[in-house]
N, C-alpha and C positions, 0 to 999 in steps of 0.2 A: 150415797153409796149404800148398798145393802149387802150384807153377808149372811150366808147360811152355813151352819155347821151340822154335818151328819156325823153323829158320834155313837159310840157304844157305851152302855151302862158300865160303871165301875172301870173305866179305862183311864189309866194314868196319862196316856197320850192325849186323849180328848180333854181331860182336866187341865193339862198343861196348855193346850191350845186355847181353851176358854180363858185361862188366866192371862195369856199373852194378848188376846183380843181385848179383854177388859183393861189391861195395863195400857194398851195403845188407845183406849177410848173409842173402840170400834163398836158400832151398833150392830148386833147380830141376833139371829134366831137360831136356836139349837134344837135339833130333832134327833131323838133316839131311834136308831135303826131297828130296834126290836118292835117299835110301835108305829112306824110310819107306813102309810099306804103310798106306793109308788107305781106309776104306770110304765109300760114299755116305752112309750114316747119320752117320758122323763128320763128313763135310764139311757135311752139313745142320745138325748140332749147332753146328759152328763158325760157320756163317753166321748162325745164330740168336744166338749169343753176341756176334758182331760187329755184328749188325743190318744186314747187307749182302745184296745180291743176289749170286748166284754169279759173274756177270761182273766184279763189283768185287773179287773175290778173286784174279783172274788178273792176272799181270804181262803187260801187253799187248805189251811189247817182247820177250818170250821167243820164241825161234825156234820152239818147238813150237806156240805160239799162232798165229804167222804161217803155219805149215805146215798148220794145221788149217783146216777149212772153216767154222769158227765165227766169230761176230762179236758186236758189242754187242747185236744183236737176237735172238740165238739163245736157245732155250728153256733155262730154268734147269737142268732135268734133263740136257740134253745137255752143258752146261758142267760140271755136277757130275761127270758121267761122264768128261769130259775131265780134270778135276782128279784123280780117282781113278787114272786111267791115267798122269797126268803131274804128280805132286805138286810136282815141282821148278818148275813154272810158277806156283805160288802166290806171292803177294807176300812180300817179305822185310821184316821178320821178324814173326812172330805170337807173342804171349805170351798164355797162358791161365792164369787164376787159378781154382783150385778147381773146375775143370770147369763154371764158371758165368758167368765174364766173360772176355772176350778183347779184345785190341786189336792193331792193326797198329802196331808201334812204330817208325814212321818219321816223324819223327825219333826217335832212341833215347829221348829224354827223355819221350816219351809213356808209357813204362813206369811212370813215377811215378804215373800216374792209377790204377793197380791197387793201390797200397799203401794 
């Protein structure tokens, strides 16, 4: 099984999730959302795994969201394009299991639902 963690730098939530994964002996790869390159296709796959709309993946308090002209009523494709250009605006933290299931692990204990 492979796990991927999309995390934010200096995030207590992400640090807790990493600690839980290590504690459980889970092999995982961690990616900082400030430095990842993500495609629209990958965001769409992520949304399908999460069972969410694009607007639900965005951290609404993020300054880039506030600076954009997007809102809760915006078209999904516009928001996906926003995420591609601003992956750091995604919610913290997302854990993907085997490229088939994903959760937003906030609170960190949500990660146990993937085991």
